[in-house]
All heavy atoms as an XYZ file, in Angstrom:
913
protein
N     -61.367     -0.756    144.040
C     -62.577      0.114    143.791
C     -62.227      1.314    143.176
O     -61.075      1.938    143.331
C     -63.224      0.362    145.223
C     -64.460      1.133    145.123
S     -65.721      0.283    144.236
C     -66.836      1.493    144.125
N     -63.064      1.833    142.379
C     -62.855      3.108    141.702
C     -62.956      4.211    142.656
O     -63.967      4.284    143.314
C     -63.897      3.236    140.493
C     -63.740      2.113    139.532
C     -63.690      4.527    139.833
C     -64.881      2.036    138.506
N     -61.982      5.159    142.726
C     -62.186      6.320    143.648
C     -63.211      7.450    143.169
O     -62.776      8.303    142.486
C     -60.819      6.774    143.677
C     -60.294      6.457    142.345
C     -60.855      5.208    142.001
N     -64.469      7.104    143.531
C     -65.454      7.984    142.881
C     -65.703      9.163    143.956
O     -66.255      8.876    144.956
C     -66.803      7.203    142.729
C     -67.852      8.009    142.158
C     -66.422      6.107    141.704
N     -65.561     10.455    143.484
C     -65.975     11.439    144.322
C     -67.550     11.585    144.527
O     -68.210     11.054    143.610
C     -65.409     12.679    143.597
C     -64.483     12.252    142.645
C     -64.891     10.819    142.240
N     -67.902     11.998    145.745
C     -69.423     11.893    146.040
C     -70.333     12.674    145.041
O     -71.377     12.353    144.940
C     -69.594     12.451    147.329
O     -69.168     13.731    147.619
N     -69.749     13.777    144.484
C     -70.629     14.666    143.603
C     -70.687     14.181    142.152
O     -71.434     14.681    141.481
C     -70.062     16.140    143.657
C     -68.787     16.302    142.876
C     -67.475     16.099    143.767
O     -67.666     15.466    144.916
N     -66.393     16.438    143.309
N     -69.994     13.031    141.838
C     -69.949     12.449    140.417
C     -71.226     11.790    140.227
O     -71.691     11.037    141.000
C     -68.859     11.590    140.256
C     -68.884     10.833    138.879
C     -67.463     12.398    140.251
N     -71.819     11.968    139.069
C     -73.148     11.314    138.600
C     -72.622     10.076    137.803
O     -71.686     10.016    137.105
C     -73.926     12.120    137.800
C     -74.490     13.319    138.638
C     -75.480     14.112    137.978
N     -76.778     13.252    137.689
C     -77.781     13.712    137.165
N     -77.994     14.992    136.959
N     -78.762     12.878    136.846
N     -73.366      9.002    138.047
C     -73.140      7.745    137.335
C     -74.218      7.308    136.497
O     -75.408      7.378    136.969
C     -72.756      6.606    138.420
C     -71.650      7.065    139.308
C     -72.492      5.261    137.736
C     -71.577      6.156    140.595
N     -73.964      7.115    135.145
C     -75.012      6.842    134.116
C     -74.726      5.505    133.627
O     -73.718      5.109    133.279
C     -74.801      7.809    132.995
C     -75.106      9.269    133.425
C     -74.119     10.223    133.775
C     -76.372      9.985    133.558
N     -74.679     11.370    134.100
C     -76.044     11.251    134.043
C     -77.644      9.489    133.372
C     -77.082     12.202    134.260
C     -78.605     10.422    133.657
C     -78.301     11.720    134.078
N     -75.901      4.765    133.575
C     -75.873      3.452    132.888
C     -76.245      3.591    131.510
O     -77.390      4.108    131.283
C     -76.840      2.453    133.604
C     -76.509      2.178    135.031
C     -77.524      1.150    135.604
C     -75.110      1.645    135.285
N     -75.486      3.135    130.540
C     -76.012      3.080    129.112
C     -76.740      1.796    128.921
O     -76.158      0.801    128.646
C     -74.762      3.208    128.235
N     -77.980      1.938    128.988
C     -78.894      0.690    128.854
C     -78.843      0.229    127.464
O     -78.495      0.877    126.500
C     -80.337      1.090    129.248
C     -80.447      1.544    130.747
C     -80.968      2.246    128.388
N     -79.122     -1.082    127.356
C     -79.139     -1.772    126.069
C     -77.707     -2.392    126.062
O     -76.951     -2.523    126.985
N     -77.357     -2.984    124.867
C     -76.232     -3.526    124.563
C     -75.046     -2.679    123.957
O     -75.368     -1.823    123.320
C     -76.324     -4.712    123.574
C     -77.233     -5.904    124.125
C     -77.459     -6.916    123.113
N     -78.439     -7.800    123.500
C     -78.985     -8.681    122.751
N     -78.691     -8.629    121.320
N     -80.018     -9.433    123.097
N     -73.882     -3.049    124.349
C     -72.706     -2.281    123.912
C     -71.733     -3.238    123.284
O     -71.508     -4.306    123.924
C     -72.006     -1.388    124.936
O     -73.074     -0.484    125.453
C     -70.926     -0.625    124.509
N     -71.094     -2.893    122.247
C     -70.023     -3.658    121.665
C     -68.800     -3.463    122.574
O     -68.173     -2.389    122.652
C     -69.621     -3.117    120.299
C     -68.626     -3.887    119.546
O     -68.108     -4.937    120.170
O     -68.319     -3.486    118.424
N     -68.453     -4.565    123.343
C     -67.416     -4.640    124.206
C     -65.945     -4.557    123.650
O     -65.008     -4.427    124.277
C     -67.548     -5.789    125.122
C     -68.678     -5.598    126.092
S     -68.367     -4.374    127.449
C     -69.484     -3.128    126.953
N     -65.816     -4.589    122.200
C     -64.606     -4.461    121.657
C     -64.125     -3.020    121.580
O     -62.978     -2.640    121.380
C     -64.629     -4.932    120.126
C     -64.909     -6.512    120.171
C     -65.238     -6.943    118.692
N     -66.411     -6.337    118.241
C     -66.928     -6.529    117.030
N     -66.189     -7.398    116.217
N     -67.987     -6.033    116.689
N     -65.062     -2.132    121.919
C     -64.771     -0.581    121.886
C     -63.862     -0.215    123.088
O     -63.894     -0.766    124.165
C     -65.988      0.181    122.138
C     -66.856      0.039    120.794
C     -67.997      1.075    121.063
N     -68.758      1.121    119.763
C     -69.650      2.193    119.477
N     -69.786      3.099    120.354
N     -70.237      2.219    118.297
N     -62.996      0.679    122.766
C     -62.160      1.281    123.868
C     -62.600      2.603    124.301
O     -63.826      2.975    124.147
N     -61.742      3.383    124.887
C     -62.074      4.741    125.437
C     -62.770      5.652    124.421
O     -63.893      6.138    124.673
C     -60.859      5.342    126.144
C     -60.497      4.860    127.455
S     -59.273      5.992    128.184
C     -57.813      4.933    127.557
N     -62.091      5.734    123.277
C     -62.513      6.645    122.287
C     -63.926      6.312    121.716
O     -64.891      7.095    121.437
C     -61.525      6.750    121.145
C     -60.358      7.519    121.533
C     -59.272      6.723    122.216
O     -59.336      5.384    122.297
N     -58.247      7.245    122.815
N     -64.182      4.963    121.448
C     -65.416      4.386    120.991
C     -66.551      4.513    121.898
O     -67.655      4.888    121.578
N     -66.180      4.311    123.161
C     -67.231      4.489    124.119
C     -67.550      6.048    124.458
O     -68.773      6.337    124.666
C     -66.882      3.827    125.585
C     -66.732      2.152    125.487
C     -66.077      1.796    126.841
C     -68.058      1.621    125.232
N     -66.479      6.930    124.429
C     -66.828      8.214    124.685
C     -67.673      8.829    123.392
O     -68.501      9.567    123.619
C     -65.522      9.045    124.673
N     -67.411      8.351    122.177
C     -68.198      8.692    121.099
C     -69.673      8.192    121.176
O     -70.620      8.846    120.860
C     -67.674      8.020    119.718
C     -68.188      8.444    118.431
C     -68.096     10.039    118.245
C     -67.584      7.702    117.253
N     -69.817      6.912    121.783
C     -71.140      6.512    122.128
C     -71.876      7.401    123.081
O     -73.128      7.597    123.013
C     -71.122      5.030    122.570
C     -72.449      4.468    122.788
C     -72.468      2.977    123.150
O     -71.474      2.267    122.950
N     -73.502      2.550    123.789
N     -71.239      7.813    124.072
C     -71.794      8.770    125.035
C     -72.247     10.057    124.433
O     -73.367     10.479    124.609
C     -70.748      9.113    126.157
C     -71.308     10.247    127.139
C     -70.360      7.824    127.077
N     -71.487     10.564    123.521
C     -71.894     11.797    122.799
C     -73.007     11.531    121.864
O     -73.918     12.299    121.759
C     -70.737     12.338    121.977
C     -69.691     13.095    122.814
C     -68.524     13.501    121.881
O     -68.208     13.062    120.757
N     -67.783     14.594    122.453
N     -72.993     10.482    121.058
C     -73.950     10.257    119.950
C     -75.265      9.709    120.561
O     -76.332     10.196    120.120
C     -73.390      9.516    118.798
C     -72.327     10.155    118.086
C     -71.671      9.259    117.090
O     -72.028      8.075    116.984
O     -70.942      9.687    116.166
N     -75.189      8.665    121.310
C     -76.316      7.874    121.791
C     -76.999      8.547    122.933
O     -78.154      8.767    123.121
C     -75.989      6.430    122.099
O     -75.291      5.879    120.937
C     -77.265      5.618    122.374
N     -76.219      8.926    123.962
C     -76.626      9.392    125.247
C     -76.844     10.970    125.295
O     -77.624     11.576    126.034
C     -75.777      9.064    126.380
C     -75.478      7.510    126.643
C     -74.584      7.321    127.782
C     -76.830      6.877    126.798
N     -76.201     11.673    124.270
C     -76.309     13.033    124.184
C     -75.572     13.843    125.346
O     -76.033     14.919    125.676
N     -74.646     13.272    125.817
C     -73.921     13.796    127.087
C     -72.475     14.152    126.712
O     -71.887     13.530    125.692
C     -74.155     12.963    128.165
C     -75.550     12.666    128.485
C     -75.759     12.090    129.936
N     -75.311     12.833    130.961
C     -75.947     13.956    131.515
N     -77.101     14.224    131.131
N     -75.351     14.727    132.470
N     -71.736     14.926    127.494
C     -70.447     15.104    127.352
C     -69.549     14.149    128.096
O     -69.579     14.347    129.277
C     -70.132     16.570    127.729
C     -68.610     16.988    127.617
O     -68.007     16.293    126.948
O     -68.229     18.151    128.116
N     -68.806     13.332    127.452
C     -67.948     12.434    128.178
C     -66.767     12.964    128.943
O     -66.267     12.352    129.786
C     -67.447     11.451    127.087
C     -67.435     12.268    125.823
C     -68.559     13.192    126.045
N     -66.597     14.215    128.745
C     -65.413     14.888    129.460
C     -65.917     15.896    130.687
O     -65.084     16.654    131.222
C     -64.681     15.691    128.379
C     -64.028     15.043    127.376
N     -64.575     14.795    126.144
C     -62.941     14.150    127.365
C     -63.875     14.021    125.426
N     -62.886     13.623    125.978
N     -67.232     15.683    130.984
C     -67.692     16.513    132.085
C     -67.418     16.023    133.478
O     -67.775     16.667    134.472
C     -69.288     16.684    131.869
N     -66.906     14.805    133.622
C     -66.478     14.233    135.002
C     -67.544     13.205    135.460
O     -67.340     12.677    136.455
N     -68.511     12.737    134.581
C     -69.467     11.827    135.062
C     -68.882     10.433    134.684
O     -68.051     10.302    133.688
C     -70.711     12.000    134.398
C     -71.466     13.232    134.770
O     -71.171     13.749    135.794
O     -72.368     13.670    134.144
N     -69.319      9.392    135.300
C     -68.928      8.008    135.037
C     -70.012      7.344    134.103
O     -71.274      7.636    134.372
C     -69.002      7.199    136.236
C     -67.545      6.911    137.012
C     -67.314      8.225    137.928
C     -67.600      5.690    137.798
N     -69.680      6.650    133.134
C     -70.590      6.033    132.258
C     -70.245      4.489    132.182
O     -69.120      4.101    131.975
C     -70.449      6.606    130.750
C     -70.690      8.055    130.714
C     -69.757      9.049    130.864
C     -72.046      8.445    130.663
C     -70.130     10.419    130.783
C     -72.407      9.779    130.647
C     -71.437     10.718    130.803
O     -71.748     12.051    130.765
N     -71.329      3.744    132.519
C     -71.211      2.355    132.590
C     -71.921      1.639    131.414
O     -72.902      1.941    131.222
C     -71.696      1.852    133.995
C     -71.452      0.350    134.222
C     -71.231      2.607    135.133
N     -71.128      0.647    130.703
C     -71.473      0.010    129.609
C     -71.565     -1.582    129.908
O     -70.676     -1.985    130.648
C     -70.792      0.275    128.473
C     -70.633      1.713    128.145
C     -69.614      2.468    128.703
C     -71.523      2.302    127.169
C     -69.481      3.768    128.480
C     -71.359      3.538    126.895
C     -70.372      4.451    127.559
N     -72.571     -2.283    129.397
C     -72.619     -3.719    129.528
C     -72.674     -4.399    128.122
O     -73.471     -3.905    127.325
C     -73.702     -4.191    130.360
C     -73.686     -5.691    130.751
C     -74.918     -6.151    131.563
N     -75.930     -6.511    130.591
C     -76.937     -7.279    130.852
N     -77.122     -7.886    132.007
N     -77.780     -7.573    129.902
N     -72.104     -5.478    128.044
C     -72.076     -6.203    126.770
C     -73.319     -7.084    126.632
O     -74.139     -7.111    127.523
N     -73.354     -7.898    125.447
C     -74.518     -8.800    125.336
C     -74.539     -9.986    126.384
O     -75.630    -10.302    126.795
C     -74.395     -9.362    123.891
C     -75.586    -10.193    123.592
C     -75.432    -10.572    122.074
N     -74.178    -10.551    121.496
C     -73.571    -11.582    120.878
N     -74.196    -12.726    120.840
N     -72.435    -11.410    120.291
N     -73.372    -10.496    126.633
C     -73.321    -11.559    127.567
C     -73.755    -11.262    128.997
O     -74.174    -12.117    129.781
C     -71.982    -12.283    127.619
O     -71.051    -11.508    128.194
N     -73.487     -9.976    129.327
C     -73.924     -9.537    130.743
C     -72.847     -9.779    131.679
O     -72.997     -9.309    132.919
N     -71.843    -10.468    131.496
C     -70.794    -10.791    132.499
C     -69.646     -9.761    132.406
O     -68.747     -9.651    133.346
C     -70.104    -12.181    132.230
O     -69.391    -12.167    130.976
N     -69.611     -8.832    131.525
C     -68.534     -7.878    131.394
C     -69.145     -6.383    131.348
O     -70.248     -6.174    130.767
C     -67.709     -7.953    130.086
C     -66.663     -6.985    129.774
C     -65.603     -6.991    130.844
C     -66.193     -7.213    128.399
N     -68.632     -5.544    132.153
C     -69.024     -4.107    132.049
C     -67.683     -3.315    131.882
O     -66.603     -3.722    132.395
C     -69.689     -3.594    133.311
C     -68.848     -3.629    134.660
C     -71.140     -4.297    133.480
C     -69.530     -3.042    135.795
N     -67.855     -2.048    131.355
C     -66.774     -1.221    131.183
C     -67.356      0.282    131.693
O     -68.350      0.617    131.438
C     -66.303     -1.013    129.802
C     -65.492     -2.250    129.259
C     -65.049     -1.997    127.754
C     -64.252     -3.297    127.343
N     -63.551     -2.926    126.019
N     -66.447      0.954    132.197
C     -66.661      2.279    132.878
C     -65.632      3.160    132.387
O     -64.400      2.927    132.296
C     -66.611      2.220    134.374
C     -67.660      1.224    134.982
C     -66.979      3.576    135.040
C     -67.465      0.966    136.443
N     -66.198      4.273    131.815
C     -65.190      5.394    131.483
C     -65.463      6.516    132.241
O     -66.610      6.769    132.738
C     -65.329      5.837    129.885
C     -66.759      6.317    129.614
C     -64.854      4.649    129.040
C     -66.718      6.955    128.143
N     -64.416      7.246    132.551
C     -64.427      8.411    133.461
C     -63.413      9.456    133.070
O     -62.231      9.017    132.961
C     -64.354      8.032    134.833
C     -64.325      8.978    135.933
C     -65.118     10.201    135.947
C     -63.632      9.068    137.227
N     -64.914     10.965    137.070
C     -63.983     10.347    137.780
C     -62.756      8.216    137.766
C     -63.349     10.606    139.132
C     -62.234      8.479    139.020
C     -62.587      9.771    139.631
N     -63.805     10.737    132.958
C     -62.713     11.733    132.755
C     -62.728     12.508    133.992
O     -63.598     13.092    134.359
C     -63.187     12.683    131.597
C     -62.083     13.513    131.104
N     -61.730     14.695    131.821
C     -61.219     13.423    130.174
C     -60.726     15.293    131.241
N     -60.327     14.500    130.188
N     -61.453     12.408    134.744
C     -61.268     13.125    136.110
C     -60.813     14.532    135.997
O     -60.522     15.069    137.009
C     -60.446     12.168    136.904
C     -59.088     12.072    136.339
O     -58.768     12.557    135.299
O     -58.258     11.371    137.048
N     -60.646     15.089    134.781
C     -60.229     16.391    134.780
C     -58.778     16.420    134.039
O     -58.402     17.396    133.548
N     -58.096     15.405    134.262
C     -56.760     15.254    133.816
C     -56.579     14.408    132.592
O     -55.815     14.509    131.760
C     -55.793     14.734    134.895
C     -55.630     15.499    136.071
C     -54.913     14.858    137.156
C     -55.086     16.865    135.821
N     -57.449     13.329    132.533
C     -57.615     12.297    131.509
C     -58.561     11.388    131.528
O     -59.242     11.211    132.627
N     -58.800     10.654    130.558
C     -59.879      9.539    130.512
C     -59.373      8.285    131.052
O     -58.214      7.908    130.811
C     -60.377      9.377    129.043
C     -61.521      8.435    128.852
S     -63.156      9.170    129.223
C     -63.284     10.281    127.909
N     -60.122      7.663    131.832
C     -59.794      6.368    132.428
C     -60.932      5.351    131.856
O     -62.042      5.638    131.742
C     -59.866      6.324    133.876
O     -58.954      7.279    134.488
N     -60.492      4.121    131.715
C     -61.151      2.968    131.341
C     -60.998      1.783    132.330
O     -59.930      1.405    132.765
C     -60.841      2.364    129.940
C     -61.637      1.179    129.506
C     -63.162      1.453    129.286
C     -61.078      0.721    128.173
N     -62.229      1.362    132.990
C     -62.195      0.277    133.945
C     -62.975     -0.795    133.388
O     -64.011     -0.611    132.707
C     -62.858      0.720    135.295
C     -62.029      1.838    136.021
C     -62.339      3.189    135.767
C     -60.964      1.655    136.669
C     -61.821      4.254    136.265
C     -60.283      2.596    137.286
C     -60.657      3.994    137.155
O     -60.023      5.058    137.769
N     -62.684     -2.046    133.536
C     -63.467     -3.156    133.128
C     -63.543     -4.172    134.252
O     -62.534     -4.325    134.997
C     -62.816     -3.825    131.986
N     -64.489     -4.931    134.231
C     -64.788     -6.036    135.248
C     -65.597     -6.985    134.582
O     -66.528     -6.835    134.021
C     -65.519     -5.540    136.542
C     -65.570     -6.639    137.587
C     -65.838     -6.114    138.891
C     -65.805     -7.341    139.910
N     -65.988     -7.008    141.257
N     -65.081     -8.350    134.708
C     -65.761     -9.460    134.269
C     -66.115    -10.410    135.420
O     -65.300    -10.701    136.271
C     -64.922    -10.243    133.175
C     -65.668    -11.488    132.677
C     -64.773    -12.165    131.699
N     -64.131    -11.332    130.746
C     -64.680    -11.171    129.562
N     -65.871    -11.420    129.218
N     -64.067    -10.411    128.662
N     -67.354    -10.850    135.534
C     -67.751    -11.706    136.529
C     -67.435    -13.206    136.155
O     -67.578    -13.529    134.923
C     -69.348    -11.689    136.857
C     -69.828    -10.415    137.545
C     -71.340    -10.415    137.615
C     -69.086    -10.117    138.848
N     -66.923    -13.969    137.032
C     -66.618    -15.468    136.780
C     -67.934    -16.101    136.588
O     -67.963    -17.080    135.828
C     -65.773    -15.967    137.863
C     -64.431    -15.419    137.996
C     -63.587    -15.644    136.821
O     -63.579    -16.877    136.110
O     -62.719    -14.837    136.383
N     -68.910    -15.750    137.529
C     -70.296    -16.534    137.503
C     -71.155    -15.536    137.495
O     -71.090    -14.390    138.155
C     -70.490    -17.380    138.643
C     -69.474    -18.629    138.769
C     -69.849    -19.369    139.983
C     -68.841    -20.539    140.136
N     -69.083    -21.363    141.432
N     -72.417    -15.646    136.849
C     -73.464    -14.842    136.920
C     -73.230    -13.644    135.903
O     -72.468    -13.679    135.097
N     -74.300    -12.636    136.073
C     -74.315    -11.507    135.174
C     -74.604    -10.283    136.060
O     -75.267    -10.394    137.110
C     -75.574    -11.732    134.173
C     -75.560    -12.980    133.479
C     -76.624    -13.148    132.706
N     -76.509    -12.587    131.342
C     -77.430    -12.650    130.383
N     -78.591    -13.023    130.631
N     -77.162    -12.115    129.218
N     -74.267     -9.114    135.508
C     -74.535     -7.901    136.088
C     -76.051     -7.601    135.801
O     -76.460     -7.625    134.563
C     -73.648     -6.692    135.391
C     -72.250     -6.864    135.865
C     -71.360     -7.305    134.946
C     -71.872     -6.495    137.002
C     -69.950     -7.387    135.340
C     -70.545     -6.589    137.480
C     -69.592     -7.004    136.599
N     -76.693     -7.162    136.788
C     -78.182     -6.773    136.650
C     -78.229     -5.452    135.874
O     -77.399     -4.490    136.194
C     -78.935     -6.663    137.976
C     -78.956     -7.959    138.775
C     -79.487     -7.772    140.130
C     -79.809     -8.879    137.968
N     -79.198     -5.424    134.864
C     -79.039     -4.191    134.030
C     -80.628     -3.905    133.845
O     -81.378     -4.749    133.658
C     -78.502     -4.640    132.793
C     -77.798     -3.550    132.089
C     -78.167     -2.983    130.859
C     -76.621     -2.725    132.455
N     -77.270     -1.863    130.527
C     -76.326     -1.785    131.465
C     -75.754     -2.767    133.670
C     -75.306     -0.948    131.604
C     -74.835     -1.876    133.784
C     -74.498     -0.932    132.700
N     -80.971     -2.550    133.779
C     -82.245     -2.223    133.370
C     -82.560     -2.476    131.881
O     -81.706     -2.613    131.059
C     -82.345     -0.647    133.585
C     -80.865     -0.266    133.767
C     -80.074     -1.452    134.108
N     -83.859     -2.528    131.491
C     -84.238     -2.830    130.207
C     -83.968     -1.629    129.353
O     -83.980     -0.506    129.747
C     -85.822     -3.219    130.271
O     -86.484     -2.093    130.406
N     -83.815     -1.854    128.054
C     -83.548     -0.878    127.009
C     -84.617      0.295    127.095
O     -84.329      1.356    126.614
C     -83.451     -1.554    125.786
C     -83.041     -2.856    126.039
C     -83.756     -3.258    127.295
N     -85.780     -0.069    127.442
C     -86.925      0.914    127.451
C     -86.708      2.000    128.503
O     -87.399      3.020    128.325
C     -88.341      0.213    127.509
N     -85.855      1.755    129.521
C     -85.702      2.657    130.492
C     -84.824      3.869    130.075
O     -84.830      4.853    130.848
C     -85.055      2.009    131.693
C     -85.863      0.945    132.391
O     -87.207      1.087    132.207
O     -85.342      0.099    132.993
N     -84.326      3.899    129.030
C     -83.403      4.925    128.611
C     -82.164      5.189    129.297
O     -81.583      4.094    129.617
N     -81.644      6.242    129.668
C     -80.458      6.486    130.544
C     -80.947      6.360    131.865
O     -81.898      6.997    132.426
C     -79.890      7.732    130.121
O     -79.741      7.814    128.685
C     -78.521      7.883    130.784
N     -80.189      5.694    132.732
C     -80.412      5.481    134.077
C     -79.222      6.038    135.026
O     -78.233      5.754    134.777
C     -80.682      4.024    134.487
C     -80.850      3.901    135.929
C     -81.915      3.489    133.703
N     -79.614      6.925    135.996
C     -78.569      7.455    136.980
C     -78.541      6.655    138.164
O     -79.707      6.390    138.648
C     -78.788      8.949    137.109
O     -77.839      9.442    138.087
N     -77.466      6.205    138.624
C     -77.268      5.509    139.914
C     -76.449      6.203    140.852
O     -75.574      6.989    140.365
C     -77.083      4.012    139.718
C     -75.595      3.867    139.129
C     -77.950      3.324    138.847
C     -75.116      2.448    139.128
N     -76.398      5.732    142.221
C     -75.594      6.354    143.199
C     -74.291      5.624    143.228
O     -74.117      4.500    142.762
C     -76.172      6.452    144.475
O     -76.341      4.934    144.944
N     -73.171      6.258    143.817
C     -72.058      5.417    144.016
C     -72.145      4.190    144.919
O     -71.537      3.187    144.641
C     -70.983      6.551    144.731
C     -71.592      7.852    144.289
C     -73.045      7.646    144.230
N     -73.014      4.169    145.960
C     -73.299      3.016    146.617
C     -73.830      1.957    145.699
O     -73.501      0.701    145.863
C     -74.247      3.384    147.658
N     -74.850      2.252    144.867
C     -75.441      1.288    143.946
C     -74.329      0.766    142.985
O     -74.345     -0.425    142.666
C     -76.658      1.920    143.151
C     -77.769      2.124    144.063
C     -78.859      2.925    143.309
O     -78.554      3.909    142.593
N     -80.291      2.549    143.415
N     -73.483      1.587    142.524
C     -72.399      1.133    141.670
C     -71.537      0.095    142.396
O     -71.083     -0.791    141.803
C     -71.589      2.371    141.075
C     -70.267      1.849    140.376
C     -70.808      1.175    139.020
C     -69.463      3.120    139.962
N     -71.224      0.380    143.657
C     -70.476     -0.553    144.442
C     -71.080     -1.836    144.562
O     -70.466     -2.985    144.458
C     -70.079      0.051    145.826
N     -72.468     -1.818    144.727
C     -73.346     -3.188    144.815
C     -73.180     -3.878    143.565
O     -73.020     -5.081    143.479
C     -74.644     -2.848    145.109
C     -74.981     -2.616    146.581
C     -75.860     -1.491    146.969
C     -74.569     -3.489    147.572
C     -76.054     -1.302    148.248
C     -74.890     -3.195    148.932
C     -75.597     -2.125    149.368
O     -75.974     -1.886    150.463
N     -73.376     -3.048    142.414
C     -73.224     -3.649    141.079
C     -71.851     -4.364    140.801
O     -71.845     -5.557    140.345
C     -73.473     -2.663    139.977
C     -73.419     -3.212    138.490
S     -73.501     -1.960    137.297
C     -75.177     -1.386    137.488
N     -70.809     -3.635    141.147
C     -69.427     -4.231    140.889
C     -69.240     -5.565    141.848
O     -68.389     -6.252    141.454
C     -68.385     -3.166    141.332
C     -68.307     -2.025    140.215
C     -67.341     -1.008    140.700
C     -68.049     -2.462    138.849
N     -69.900     -5.614    142.842
C     -69.759     -6.881    143.744
C     -70.782     -7.907    143.353
O     -70.847     -8.946    143.940
C     -69.982     -6.518    145.231
C     -68.962     -5.681    145.833
O     -67.797     -5.836    145.330
O     -69.071     -4.947    146.853
N     -71.671     -7.631    142.318
C     -72.499     -8.612    141.817
C     -73.829     -8.727    142.582
O     -74.559     -9.770    142.629
N     -74.090     -7.727    143.431
C     -75.354     -7.713    144.150
C     -76.429     -6.862    143.424
O     -76.129     -5.917    142.756
C     -74.975     -6.945    145.566
C     -73.933     -7.792    146.320
C     -76.342     -6.921    146.422
C     -73.426     -7.098    147.554
N     -77.552     -7.226    143.672
C     -78.814     -6.589    143.135
C     -78.857     -5.112    143.563
O     -79.286     -4.874    144.649
C     -80.017     -7.288    143.416
C     -81.314     -6.710    142.764
O     -81.098     -5.597    141.995
O     -82.460     -7.312    142.855
N     -78.316     -4.261    142.749
C     -78.298     -2.774    143.198
C     -79.697     -2.116    143.292
O     -79.740     -1.089    143.897
C     -77.452     -2.044    142.246
C     -77.686     -2.137    140.827
C     -77.360     -3.151    139.875
C     -78.691     -1.267    140.098
N     -77.939     -2.870    138.739
C     -78.808     -1.759    138.763
C     -79.346     -0.059    140.528
C     -79.561     -1.099    137.859
C     -80.069      0.515    139.594
C     -80.183      0.007    138.225
N     -80.591     -2.794    142.759
C     -82.014     -2.173    142.767
C     -82.643     -2.359    144.030
O     -83.535     -1.485    144.328
C     -82.856     -2.685    141.616
C     -82.233     -2.449    140.204
C     -82.943     -3.285    139.092
N     -82.711     -4.698    139.391
C     -83.130     -5.643    138.609
N     -83.812     -5.376    137.597
N     -82.934     -6.862    138.941
N     -82.335     -3.408    144.666
C     -82.955     -3.765    145.934
C     -82.048     -4.554    146.879
O     -82.280     -5.734    147.082
C     -84.265     -4.634    145.724
C     -85.179     -4.744    146.929
O     -84.916     -4.007    148.001
N     -85.903     -5.746    146.938
N     -81.019     -3.933    147.361
C     -80.128     -4.583    148.244
C     -80.575     -4.898    149.624
O     -81.498     -4.237    150.125
C     -78.901     -3.619    148.466
C     -79.520     -2.169    148.271
C     -80.689     -2.512    147.237
N     -80.255     -6.216    150.105
C     -80.901     -6.613    151.366
C     -79.643     -7.146    152.249
O     -78.784     -7.673    151.744
C     -81.749     -7.848    151.122
C     -83.019     -7.564    150.207
C     -83.762     -8.744    150.137
N     -84.922     -8.419    149.159
C     -85.622     -9.342    148.428
N     -85.251    -10.495    148.462
N     -86.589     -8.784    147.784
N     -79.883     -6.925    153.349
C     -78.946     -7.297    154.494
C     -78.968     -8.828    154.625
O     -80.102     -9.368    154.673
C     -79.147     -6.657    155.802
C     -79.105     -5.325    155.927
N     -77.829     -4.689    155.969
C     -79.836     -4.260    155.924
C     -77.834     -3.402    156.014
N     -79.181     -3.054    155.893
N     -77.901     -9.490    154.671
C     -77.890    -11.049    154.789
C     -78.127    -11.300    156.284
O     -78.630    -12.556    156.495
C     -76.607    -11.609    154.339
O     -75.577    -10.946    155.118
C     -76.318    -11.278    152.832
N     -77.863    -10.447    157.172
C     -78.038    -10.842    158.584
C     -78.506     -9.590    159.264
O     -77.911     -8.534    159.199
C     -76.885    -11.382    159.315
C     -76.954    -11.557    160.749
C     -77.621    -12.591    161.207
C     -76.358    -10.624    161.522
C     -77.835    -12.786    162.631
C     -76.453    -10.883    162.900
C     -77.213    -11.825    163.428
N     -79.479     -9.759    160.103
C     -79.983     -8.644    160.921
C     -80.302     -9.120    162.292
O     -81.076    -10.083    162.397
C     -81.315     -8.036    160.331
C     -81.893     -6.900    161.173
C     -83.066     -6.198    160.566
N     -82.587     -4.817    160.460
C     -82.862     -3.934    159.488
N     -83.391     -4.413    158.330
N     -82.328     -2.729    159.481
N     -79.702     -8.675    163.309
C     -79.789     -9.162    164.593
C     -81.266     -8.942    165.186
O     -81.851     -7.922    164.867
C     -78.838     -8.359    165.579
C     -78.317     -7.112    164.669
C     -78.765     -7.545    163.276
N     -81.685     -9.912    165.953
C     -83.052     -9.937    166.436
C     -83.097     -9.076    167.755
O     -84.195     -8.526    168.003
C     -83.528    -11.490    166.716
C     -83.591    -12.237    165.402
C     -84.620    -11.656    164.403
O     -85.677    -11.135    164.656
N     -84.289    -11.588    163.142
N     -82.090     -9.127    168.551
C     -82.119     -8.274    169.700
C     -80.660     -7.952    170.080
O     -79.721     -8.634    169.499
C     -82.598     -9.140    170.879
C     -82.058    -10.425    171.085
C     -82.675    -11.341    172.094
N     -82.167    -12.643    172.052
C     -81.922    -13.234    173.126
N     -82.300    -12.940    174.286
N     -81.329    -14.535    173.037
N     -80.509     -6.967    170.777
C     -79.251     -6.382    171.254
C     -78.687     -7.262    172.407
O     -79.426     -7.686    173.338
C     -79.274     -5.024    171.677
N     -77.294     -7.541    172.421
C     -76.827     -8.257    173.666
C     -76.713     -9.547    173.459
O     -76.723    -10.556    173.146
């Protein structure tokens, strides 16, 4: 899991991203498309056309990090391009990385009674 401090904001770059891009290309996309500073300490999450691969860039104050995850089955749930830039919480990011619907997580088991 990515060690995300609680005060860090997480931004989803909605739409499609060319997954051949590396850190510099994604940081440039953050500046030009999202109009944000990629060195400000926020996490930026990108998804490709197939939906099974995401990349995350994060500048922690010392340097830029690039994280990638590919799902063996299924796709990462993603907002539509009409939504613009979407901010999510660290808990929602954890759900997303586990392949769970981060927009409406549900418990798989809830006890009916105590004891």
